C-alpha angles and dihedrals in degrees: 000000000000091000089070104019098056132055092231090052092051090050090051090053089049092050097047096046089044093054090048091052091048089056090051091050088053091053092045092050092050089049092051092051089061087071090065093058104032126010092190091053091050091051089049089055090049090051092047092052101035115113096327116138096252091050091049092050091049091048092050090048092049091047090052092048090049094049091047091048092051094045094050092044092056091041093053092044093052091045092052092047091050091048092053093045113172092349091084088065093052096063111088098165118058116223112255090222092063115084121231090235090054093055095045103040093120092053091045090048092053090051090050091051090049090051090051091052089054091047092050090051095049099041120003096047092050096042122028095018090049089055093047094057092037094238106124098180100070087111135033092261139039118287093250097048093098095160092056090055091047090053092046093049101043093039084073112081092208094055090043092056093043091052092049091051089049091051092049091054089045090053093055091044093051097044091058098034094052100061093031090058093049091047091052090051090052096249093123134073136162092287097043099038096085091038092055090048090053093046091047092051092050093044094047091047092052092049096047094044088052090057093041093051091061091049096048098040094050091046091052089048089054090054091050092049092047089054092053 
C-alpha cells in the first residue's frame, strides 16, 4: 500500500492523524476551560464521558490515532536520517530558512509523549481507567471529580512547571505540524503558505494558552488558599 510503502504516503498518514489529534486537543481545551467558570459543570462533563461506551470508543480511536502518528513520525525520521547518511554531520551552520521546530520535531515529540504519560497518570488513570476496572479509589477522590484532581495536580509547583514545559513543547510541535500537514495534503501554495503558517501559529497559541490558563489559575488559587 502506498500509504506505508512510499514517503509521500507516510507523510499523508502523519498529516491526517495529526489534524485529527489537533481537533481533539481543541475539544479537550474547551472542556478544561469550563472548570474555570463552573466546577459543577466540569464534573458533569467528566461524569457524562467517564466509562460510557461512546467515551470508550472515542478513547480507543484516539489511542489508535496517537500510536499511528508516533510510529509514522519515528519511521519518517529514521528514513530521513538514513537517506542523509553522513551528510547530516557535515553541516555545521543551520540554514536560516529552516525553523527550529522543524529541525527538532523528534525531540519535541518525545517531550510531548512524556507529558502525555504524566497526564494519564494524574488524570486518566484515576478517572476513566478507575471506572473501567470498577475500582474507584485509585485516586484520592471519586473518578468523576475532575475539579478535585485539577486542584490536586496544579496545587503542586513541580507538576505545574512540568505541565508548562510540556505545553511549550506542544506549542512548537503544533505550530510546525499545522502548516506542514496542510502542505502535505496539497492545501497550500505560494499564496497560502504564509497564510497557513500565520493561521497555524494563532490557532496553536489559542489552544495552548487555553490549557495553560487552567494550569496557572488553579496554581494561583492553591497559593491563595494556602495563605488563608
